[in-house]
N, C-alpha and C positions, 0 to 999 in steps of 0.2 A: 760894204759890198763893192764889187768891181765896177768902177764907173769911168775910168780913164780910157782914152782911145787905145792904149797899149795893153789894157787888161782884158783877159779872156774869161768869160763866165763859164764855169764848169757845168756839166749836165745836172739837171735837177735831181735825179735819183742819186747822184754822187754827192751833191751838196747836202741832201737830207740823210745821208748815211744808209741808203737802201741797197745800193749796188756797188760792188767793187769790179769795175770794168776790166781791169788788168787780169784779175782772176777769171772773169767770165770769158775773156778772149782765149786764155790758155785752155779752158775747158772745151771751147767750141772748135779749136784747131784739130782735134782728134777725129772729127766726123763720126762720133759715136754718140748715141742718145745719152742724155744726162739723167741720173737717178736723183731727183730733187727731194730733199727731206726738209720740211719746215715744221716747227713745233710752235703752236699758238698758245694762247692762254687756256684754251679748253680742250684742244685735241691736236693730233698729229696729222699731217698730210704728206703722203708719199706719192710722187708722180714720176712717170717716165716721159721726158720731154725731148723733142727733137727740134733743132734749129731750122728755121726757114727764112727766106728773104722777106716774107710778109709778116714775120713774127714767129715766136715759138709755137710749136704744135704739141699738145698734150696727147700722148699715145695711150697712156693708161694712168689711172688715178685711184688711190685708196685713201680714205680718211677714217678717223676714229668713229664717225657716225656709221660708216659702212660696216665696220666691225660689229657694231651693235645690231644693225638691221639685218645683215646677211650671214654673219658667222657666229652667232650665239654669245657674243661678248656681253657680260652683264651691264645694264644701263646705269647702275649705281656705282660702278667702278670707274676710276679715271681713264680717260681716253688719250692721255698724253704721258702715261707712266712708261717705265722701261719695258715691261712686258707688252704693253699696248703698242709701242713703237716697233718692237720686234715683230709682232703679229701683223702690223700694217705693212712692214717690209716684206714679210713672207707672202702675204696676199698679193702685193704688187708684183713680186717675182713670178708667182703662179699665173697671174693675168698676163704679164709680159711674155712669158715663155709660150703660153697658149696662143698669143698673137704673133709669134714668130721672132721675137727679139731675144737674143742670147747673151748680149754683153751691154754694159753701160759704164759710165764713170760717175762717181759720187760727187754731187754738188750740195754742199752744206750752207752755201750763202755766207752770211756774216756771223753765223753761229760759232761759238767757241769750240775748238777741236780738242776737248778734254777726253782722255782715254776712258772708255766705259760709259760715255754719256748716251743720252737718248738717241742722238743722231747715229752713233755707231751701233746702237741696238737695232735700229732699222737697217743699217748696212748688214749686220749679221743675219737678219731675217731674209734679206735679198740674196745673200750668198748661200744660206741654207736652202733657199727656194730654188736655186739653180742658176741664178744670174752670174755671169763672169764679170766681177768688179775688182779692179786692182786695189789692194789694201794690205796693211800690215797686221799680223795677228795680235800684236801687243795693244792695239786700241780697242779691240772688241771686248764687251762686258762678259763676265763669267756666267756659268750656267745658273747659279743661284739667283742672280739678278734677272736673267732672262725668264726664268720660271716663276719669279715673283715670291720665292720663299723668304726673301728678306723683308717682305711686307706682311704676308699672312699665308697660312696653309690653304685657306679657301680660295685665295687668288691663284695659287698654284694649280688647283683643280680646274678653275675657270680657264687658265692658260692652256692646259692640256686639252680641254673640250673644244676650245676655239681653234687650236692648232689642228685637231682632228677634222673639224668642219672645213677649214681652209684646204687641207690636203685632199679631202674627199670631194670638194666642190668642182674643181677644174681638172678633170682627167679625160 
């Protein structure tokens, strides 16, 4: 560990590999709310976050649990799959637009930026929901993965029903 008088100790979140401060500063310079997507072991969390001097302020939040409770997502189906992350992004966009936010910038944290991944499925949901987020079309997953037909046909029906519930909820 750094112990000499000329050695400087890095921030704890940087030492633990939790925050890339250089990337965070680039995101904060734009004065635009961040669309934060995090995938845990059990579910996805999508948030619209605004920077403040006293700390970040969460403007809107949608989790996989909210999909089950409010939008008819079956409780026995994964809340972190590609279709679930797409629907969480769609629900976040609807909530953010109804709260008066029209644009954001994607913050994926330390997640790998693989084209077609769950993070980009949430991005596609946000863009389909009406949020203006800068992105490239090549990273978005295709329709079969979004609709869940690559998993099963019953999941595709659940995706359609949940999408209808989300679009009908906030008008």
